[in-house]
N, C-alpha and C positions, 0 to 999 in steps of 0.2 A: 766274386763280387758278384752285387745282382742290377737289376732293376732299382731298388729303393736307395743303389749307391749312386746310380746315375743321376735320379731325380734329386736326390740329394745334393750333389755336387749344381746341376741346374739352379736349384734354387738357392744356393750360396754366390751364382755370378750373378741371378738375379738380382738378388739383395744387394750387392755390390754395384751391379748398373744402377738401379734404381739412386745407391748414393750418390751417383755419377750424375747422373738427372738434376735432383736436387743441389750440388756443387754448380751445375751450369746457369742454371734457372740464379741461385741468387747470384753466380758473379753479373749474368747479364740485369740485374736491376741495379748493378751497381757499377756497371761499367761507365764510365767519361763518356768514352767516344763510342757513337753509334756503331762504328766498326767493329768494334769489340765484342758489343753485345749482339749483334746480329749474330759473330761470330758462338757466341756460345746459346745462343737461342736454337744457332740450326745444330750445334754439336747436343745441346739437350732432343731436340729434336728426334737428331739419327739413334742415340740411345734407345729412342723408345722404341725404334723400330727394331732394336736388336735386342729386347725386354719381351717385345711381343714374341718374338722368333723363338727365344727359351721358352715361355709359358708354353708355348702351342708345343713342343719337342715332349715338357711335363705334363701336358693332357695328354700327348700322342701315347706315352710308356702308362699311362694312369693315372699320375700324380697330380695332386693340386698345387700348381706352382702360387709361389708365392707373389706378391702384390704390393711390400711395402718393404723401404727402405730400412737398414739398421741405425740406433742410434750409438749403439757402441760401435760401431767399425772404423776398424783404420782409415781408410779412405777420406770416412763419416768425417772425423778427428783431421783431418787435414784439411778437407774444407772447411770447414770452423775453426778453421786459422784464416782463414780470405776472410775474416772479421778483422784480425790484426792487418791484416796486409792492405788494407784497404786507406789509411793513412799514404804510404807509397802509389796509391793511382792503380791505373791499366795494366802499370809493367808489371805489378805488385801481386795483382790479380794475375795475370797470367802465366804465371813464376810459382803461382800455387796452382793454378789449372794443372801444368804441367808436371806437379811432383803428385798429383791425384791421377797424373794420366799411365806416370810410372807405373802406379803402385795397383792402379786396375791392371795395367797390361800383366805385370806378375802375376795375380790374379788368376790371367787367362791363361796361362802361359802353364801354373800346376794345375788348372784344371786338365788342364790335354795329356798331361803326365801320369796321370791319375789311376789309369787302371778304370778307363769308360770301356763298360762291356757294348750296348750298344755301338754297333757302326754308322749310324742314323746319328743318331746322338751327338758322336766323334766328329761326325760331319759338320751339325747344326753349329757346335761350339767353336767347330776351324772357321765358321762361316760366321761368325761373332766376335770372332776375335781376329777375323779381318777387318773389319769395321773397326773394331780397338785401334788396331793398327795403326791405320790412316788418323784416326782421330788424333790419336799419340804422338804423330809425325806433324800433323797436321800445327799440335799446340806446342810441338817442341821447335816449328819452323817459325812459327809466331814472335815467340818468346826469344830465338837470333835476333828475328827482323828487330824488336824493340830494343835489344840490347848492342845493336848493330846503329840505332837511330840515336844512341843515348853520348 
């Protein structure tokens, strides 16, 4: 494994995380309640910080980090499902957000177990993963809160 492997993994995570940002921005635009729109905007902002962290590490390794999302990624398709969920209001949005969070968390877990060679890169991915887990847990809590209110 090489530095190229590490930068490739970082790029994969960057692209997937940018897809997550797009999904949160889309959700913020379509949320009925201000509370959820604020949550979605805050999550998009936190994810931008994760992308910057990953991009900095890619540059430190001599890479040219991605600065775009993917139109074909599974997470993007999940976020696109939001369009169909809009008829269900905020509860449907939050449910789709949690599904996207599940996917994102799994992507980071795969990356952490995929033979990263640089200890610095592994540390950066772990830091990013901690943020992803916090976001995942917040989205899950929000979904369960909405379900309890029904």
